[in-house]
N, C-alpha and C positions, 0 to 999 in steps of 0.2 A: 504494500500500500504506500502511495506517495503522500507525504505530509507537506503542507504548505504553511507558510508563516503569514499571518495577517495581524493587523493592529486592532486592539479593542478601543473603546471610546475614550479611554484615559491615555492612549498613546503607547500602552504596553503591547508586547508581542504575544500572540497565541499560536499554538500549533493547531492546525486544522487540516482535514482532508477535503475541504470544500473548494476553496479558491485562494488565490494570492491577491491580496489587495495592497497595491502600492499607489500612493497619490500621484496623479499625473505630473505635478510639478517636479517630483523627485525623478521620475522617469525622464522627463525633458531635460532636467539638469544633468543627469547621468549621461544621456546621449550626447548633449552638447559638450560636456567635459571630455568624453572619449574622443569625439571628433577633433576638439582642440588639441588634446594630448597627442593623438597619433597623426595629426595633420602636419605635413612638412611644408605647407603652402605659407609663404610669407609675403607681405606686401613689398612690392618692389620699391627700392629707394629712388629718389629723383635722379641720381646718377645712372642707375640701371635703366631707367626709362629713357633718359637722354641718349644713352648708348644704343639702345634698341631702335630709337627713332633714327639716329644717324645711320646705323647699319642697314635698316630697311629702306631708308630714303636712297642711300647710295645704290643698293641692289635694284631699286625700282627706277633709277634714273631721275630722281628728284633732288633738288638742292636741299640738303639737310638743314641749312640755316632758316629757310622759310618754314619748314615743318616744325623745327624747334620753337620758332616764334609763335606759330599757331597753337601748339600744345601748351606753351606757357600762358597765353591769353585765355585759352579755353578752360584749362583745368589746373594750371600750376603744376603740370606733370603728374597729376594724381589720378590713378585709374579708378579709385573709389568715388570720384566726383560724380555727382548726379545733378542735373538741371531740373528746374521746376517743370519744364515742358516735356520731360522724359529723356533728355539728353544723357548719354552714358559715357563715362570713361575719359581717358586722356584727351581724345579728340572730340568729345561731346557729340558722339554720333547718335542720331535718332535710330531707334530700332528698325523702322521701315527702310531707312537709307542703308543701314548695315545689312539688312536682308537682301536688298537689291544688289549690294556689292559682294554678297556671299561670305560675309564675316559675322562672327559673334561679338557684339560690342562689349560684352562682359568679360571677354578674354583679352588680356593686355596685348599680346602679339597681334591678335585679330583686330583690335581697336586701332592700333597703330597702322596696320596694313590698310584698314578701311579708311582712316583719315588721309593717308597718302594717296590711295586710289581716288578718293573723292576730290581732293585738291587737284590731282593730276587731270581728272576729267574736266574740272572747272577751268584749268589752265588751257587745256586743249580746246574747249568751247569758246573761251573769250580771248585767248592769245596774249594776255598781259598778267603779270603777277598781281598787280593791284586789283584788277577786275576779278581774278580768280579768288583772291582773298575775300573780296566783297561778296562774291557768289557763295563762297564757303560759309560765310556768316549769315547771309540773308536768303540764300537760295537763288538759283539761276533765273527764275521767273522775275524776281525783283530787278535784276540787272537788265533783263530784256525790256521790262516796262519802262525803265529809265533810259532807253535808247543806248544801251551799252555804256552807261556812265555809273559811277558809284552813287548809290542813293544817299541822301543826307544822313539818314539814321545809321548808316554803316561807315561813315567817314572817320569817326573816332576810332573804331575798331581797326580799320585799315591803316590809319596813321600809327597806331600803337604797334601793330604787326610790323610795319615797315621800319619803325625805329628799332625794334628788337632785331629785325632781320639784319640791319646794318651792323648792330653790335655783334651778333653771332657770326656774321661774315668776316668781321675784322679780328675776331678772337678765335 
């Protein structure tokens, strides 16, 4: 016969052959503790994220300085960053955009790949770094509505990116 341990109303333990009663919060805590204990996943440091951006940018034929500038502005190089509108990760990808690009925005390497792919497609569409950055920020339709000029609401973002770009390019 199998005996189970359960708690009585006073918190004491009883031996019983009926059932095992463990409060849900104890089970949840135990599971989370075990996941934490045996998980070797660690948040990437800013330097690790920068290195990954540089490596992937070079391999995809994109200037790493512009991608570092965008990542800095979008998330401060933090994969755990989330935007109020549903933006995710280092490059603040929308889940729908990430899906179209074939990447998982919650995965650091995929998020970086997706950000680079999206910027690269904006550059190919508009032909200039400034318009590509503006399109990255506001979407390509906003650029088209403004006759391929930077919309007023995106000018601050573009200016900040270009300032950081010059810094990363010279360092």
